C-alpha positions, 0 to 999 in steps of 0.5 A: 569371791570370783574375779570379774568376767568380761561381759560375753555377748555371743551369739549375736541374736540371743533369744528374746528376754536374754539380752544383756545391757551391752547388747541392748546398748549396741542394738540402739547404737546400731539403729542410730548408725542406720538412721545417720548413714542411711540403709545403703551405707549401713548394709555395706559397712555396719550390718556385719559388725558383731559385739563380742564382749565389753571388757575394761571399758572397751567394746570388742567388735568383730567383722568377717573380713580384713577389708571391712576391718580396714575400711571401718578403722579408716572411716567410721571407727571414731563415730562408732565409738562416740555413738556406742559411748552415748548409749553405754557410758562405761564404754570409752573405746572400741576394738575391731577384730576379725572373726577368723579361725581361732581357738574357741572359748566356752563360756559358763553357759556353753556358748562359743565365742570367737577370739579376735585377731591379736593387736586390735587397734583401740578407738576412743570417742575422740577418734584417737587410736591406741595402736597402728591400724592394720595394713590395707588389703594388698600390702605385703602380699606375696607373689604366691597369692597371685591369680588371674582375676576375672575381668575384661580379657586382655589382648596378648598383642597389646604390650609395651613391646608393640606400643609405638611412641611419638611426641603425641603419646610420649608423656602418657607412655612414660607415666604408664611405664613408671606404674608398670615398673613399680615394685610392691611397697613403692610409694604411688606417685600418680594416683589415679592416673587418667589418660584421655584421647579421642578414639583410635589413638592408643588408650586401650593399647597403653592400658592393656600393656600396663596390665600385662606388665604388672601382672607379669611381676606377680601383682594382682591386676584387674582390667575392666571396661566401664561396660563390664564393671556395670554388668558385674556390679548389677549381676552382684546385686541381683545375685546378692553378692555385692559385698563379695564383689566389692571386696574382690575388686578392692583387694588388688594392686592395680585397677584399670578402667577403660572407656569411663565415659560409658559408665552410666547410672547413679548407683553404679557411679556411686559404687565405683566412686566408693571403690576408687576411694577405697583403693586410693586411700589404701595406696593401691594404683588406679588407671582410668581412660576416657575419651575426654578429660574428667572435667568434661565427663558431663554424665559422670557424678561430680564427686567422681570427676573431682576425685579423678581430677585430683590425680595426674591427667594426661592427654594422648594427642593426635598422631603426628606424621612421623608416628603414623609412618612408624605405625604403617611400617609395623602394620605392614611387617605384620601383614608380610609375615602372612603375605610374603609378597606384600611390599609397600614402597617407602614413598607410598608409606610416606604418602599414606602417613600424610593423608590418613590423619584421623587415628590408628584404626584408619591406618589399619584400614589403609594397610588392609585396603592396600593388601586387598588390592595387591593380593586380589588384583595382583596390581603393584602398590604405587601412589596412584593405586593408593589414591584409588584404594584409600579415596573413601577412607580419606573422606572419612577424616573427621574435623578437630574436636572442639572443647567448650573450654577452648572456645571460652579461652579463645573468645576471652583472649580475642575480646581482651577479657578474662575467662573468669569474666565470661563465666561470671554474672557480670552484665556489662556490655564488654563481658555480655557480648563475648559471653554470648559469642562463646555460647553461640560457638559452643552450640555451633561447634560442639555436640553439647546440649543447651543445659550442658552448655549452660552448666559450663558457663557458670551454671546458667539456665538453658533458656539463657543459652538459647537467648544468646544463640538466637541473638548472635545468630541474628546480629551476625546476619546484619553486622558483617564485622561481627560475622567476620569476628566469629569466622576468625575465632572459628578458624582459630579453634580449628587450627 
């Protein structure tokens, strides 16, 4: 009597009337998975699962890529085993394999089946594994696999050698340098690393310097602006290459995303969130830069903000006078390489470093103006000339950017209540007045809308904020003591 043969179930779409019991059970399980997770998730993760065979109570499923295999093993294998087991009780476990070039076997009917990859991990209905899962993409990758990945272009000038360090950016620089110096296989310490700062303070320079250094070490790097990420993702949807886009993006060692505040659209943000989760789960490094901390990115999905906040968040502060002077010296040296006679006295450098306080781009503008006045008119560079050349630039210095969290904290301290009280639903007068003052100042000193302010004050409606603003505005006109208190708090916030 011939020995029992495994139930062969390939090809995936046999002719009508030729479905085996295993195929029928798998189709029913697939439809249940689609109903449970939705069409989008099903299309991304389950649609390319193929049932190869059922053997000794194990359902052998195959996928075309290592990334899909790793992701399904990590996130969905136990659920697939449970659902399939309910449709086919003799199936107690599933095994995931790759549909790769391998020896081909022929069944009695001549159908070709693909041999799954060796050492398939088993998953039973309780989610227990019988073998270690395969490594995630990117691990144990040799430098010979390295290639330049399509992304936003890197500026060859923006390296660690040209990045000037001061008190305002020292911590962010040290964290970025640690990422750059890490070796393949080293544990990832800060992930994701989030760097935020106002415009012109060196975020992009630091991110690109890190990308250059990691790429030079032979690891795979992708640097993307948020705008480029959105463009590429939308293009992949239109071209029906979304899965290839996802796999390319996730099979790297370092993903760098700049200007995250410009990431718009629910679907795009969800896809970036999936990508972020996949890389973090795979212990691959992610660095993100934005113009404010994750908690303040109102236009970004809350789950994405929460995941970003779980890493290391560092702020690059305003450039101090000493660092501004260093930047000026470096920029002047670069200009002198082209204009040999361009010479700026030390006292002029000190003067410019003192009056130009906004950001590094204004310092670039100052050097360009001095150079123009010097080369076009032949006038020597003096403090008097600098005053004339930079007059308009000095007027453009913007006031300090005030955060709602700072307003809440300083108002609470001034009125001797806690910030939690200000955000609570308590209605006692000792809490209501500070809360209304904080809402009033949030409207006067930030660009946030009434609904945004309401959300930051414990999820209140915008009409509550509007009432508080109008009430404090009216009281301040009639109560000089309150007006003085508000002015004092305002000065404290601007210091």
